[in-house]
C-alpha positions in Angstrom: 235.1 51.4 167.9 231.9 50.9 169.9 229.0 48.7 168.6 225.6 47.9 169.8 224.5 44.3 169.1 221.1 42.8 169.3 221.9 39.0 169.6 224.6 38.4 167.0 223.4 41.3 164.8 225.3 44.7 164.9 222.7 47.4 165.0 224.6 50.5 165.6 228.3 51.5 165.5 229.9 54.8 166.4 230.5 55.3 162.7 226.7 54.9 161.8 225.6 57.1 164.7 228.0 59.8 163.7 226.7 59.6 160.1 223.2 59.8 161.3 223.8 62.9 163.4 225.8 64.5 160.4 222.7 63.7 158.1 220.4 65.6 160.6 222.7 68.4 161.0 222.9 68.7 157.1 219.1 68.9 157.0 218.7 71.5 159.6 221.4 73.6 158.5 223.8 75.3 160.9 222.5 77.1 163.9 225.0 79.4 165.3 222.8 81.3 167.8 219.3 81.9 168.8 216.6 79.3 169.5 215.6 76.5 167.1 211.9 75.8 167.3 209.8 73.2 165.4 206.0 73.1 164.9 203.8 70.2 164.4 202.0 70.0 161.1 199.4 67.6 159.6 198.1 64.9 161.9 200.8 65.4 164.6 199.3 68.6 165.7 195.8 66.9 166.1 197.4 64.4 168.4 198.7 66.8 171.1 196.7 68.1 174.0 195.3 71.5 173.4 194.6 72.2 177.1 194.8 70.5 180.4 194.2 71.4 184.0 194.3 70.2 187.6 191.8 72.3 189.5 190.7 72.7 193.2 187.1 73.6 193.2 187.2 74.2 197.1 189.8 76.9 196.9 189.4 77.9 193.2 193.1 77.3 192.5 194.7 75.6 189.7 197.6 73.3 190.8 198.7 73.3 187.3 197.4 73.9 183.8 198.2 74.5 180.2 196.1 76.8 177.9 193.9 77.8 180.6 193.0 81.4 181.5 190.7 80.9 184.3 187.3 79.6 185.7 183.8 80.7 186.4 182.1 79.3 189.5 178.5 78.7 188.9 177.8 77.3 192.4 178.6 74.2 194.2 180.0 71.5 192.0 179.3 73.5 188.9 182.1 75.5 187.0 183.5 76.5 183.6 187.1 76.2 182.6 188.2 79.2 180.2 190.7 78.5 177.4 193.5 80.8 176.9 193.5 80.0 173.1 190.2 79.3 171.9 189.5 76.0 170.3 188.6 76.2 166.5 185.1 75.1 167.2 182.8 73.2 169.5 184.0 69.6 168.0 186.6 68.9 170.5 187.0 66.0 173.0 187.3 66.5 176.8 188.2 63.9 179.2 188.0 64.5 183.0 188.1 62.9 186.3 187.6 63.9 189.9 188.4 62.4 193.4 186.4 59.9 195.7 183.3 58.4 194.6 182.3 61.4 192.4 182.6 61.9 188.8 183.6 65.1 186.7 180.7 65.5 184.2 181.5 67.1 181.0 179.5 69.3 178.6 176.8 69.9 181.3 173.6 70.8 179.5 175.4 71.3 176.2 177.7 73.9 177.6 180.7 73.4 175.4 181.9 76.5 173.6 185.0 77.3 171.7 186.3 79.5 174.6 185.3 77.4 177.5 183.7 74.2 178.8 181.3 73.8 181.7 181.8 71.0 184.3 180.1 69.6 187.4 181.1 67.2 190.0 178.4 64.7 191.0 178.2 62.2 193.6 176.6 58.7 192.6 173.6 59.9 194.9 173.0 62.7 192.4 174.2 65.6 194.7 176.8 68.3 193.5 180.1 68.7 195.5 183.0 71.0 195.2 185.8 68.7 195.0 189.5 69.2 195.8 190.9 67.4 192.7 189.5 67.9 189.3 191.4 67.1 186.2 190.8 67.5 182.5 192.5 67.3 179.1 191.3 68.6 175.7 192.0 67.3 172.2 190.8 69.2 169.1 191.8 72.0 166.7 192.8 75.5 167.8 
C-alpha cells in the first residue's frame, strides 16, 4: 500500500485516491465514446481571458492569438485589433505591452468597441512607431 505523508501525518493513500477517483467517475457518469467537454459558469468564466494576441506591426503578422479575427492599420504606430467573437459591451479590460522604450497605448481616443479595440505604439518622445512586438490580453464578458 502506497502512502503520501506530510511530516508524520498521512495525507493520501492509494485507497483514498482510488475512492476519490471513483467519486468523480460516479458524478460524471460513464463516458464510453465521444468527447467530454466542460464549460465555465458563474465567476469562473469572467476570470478567463476572452482574447489575447502577439502582433508584429511592421509585417502585419500575428505570431499567435486567441479570439482575434484580424487588424486594421490606421497608419504608423496606430492599429485596431478585431475580435472574432464580440465582447458583450465596451466595459472590458485590456492590458498591453510593446518592445523597447515604447508603450502600447490602449483605448486611443476612446476607440474601444465590442468588436475591436484601437491601439497605438508611442515612444517616450511622443512619436508613433510600428513595433515588432505588441502583446495584449482582454478580460470581460462575451
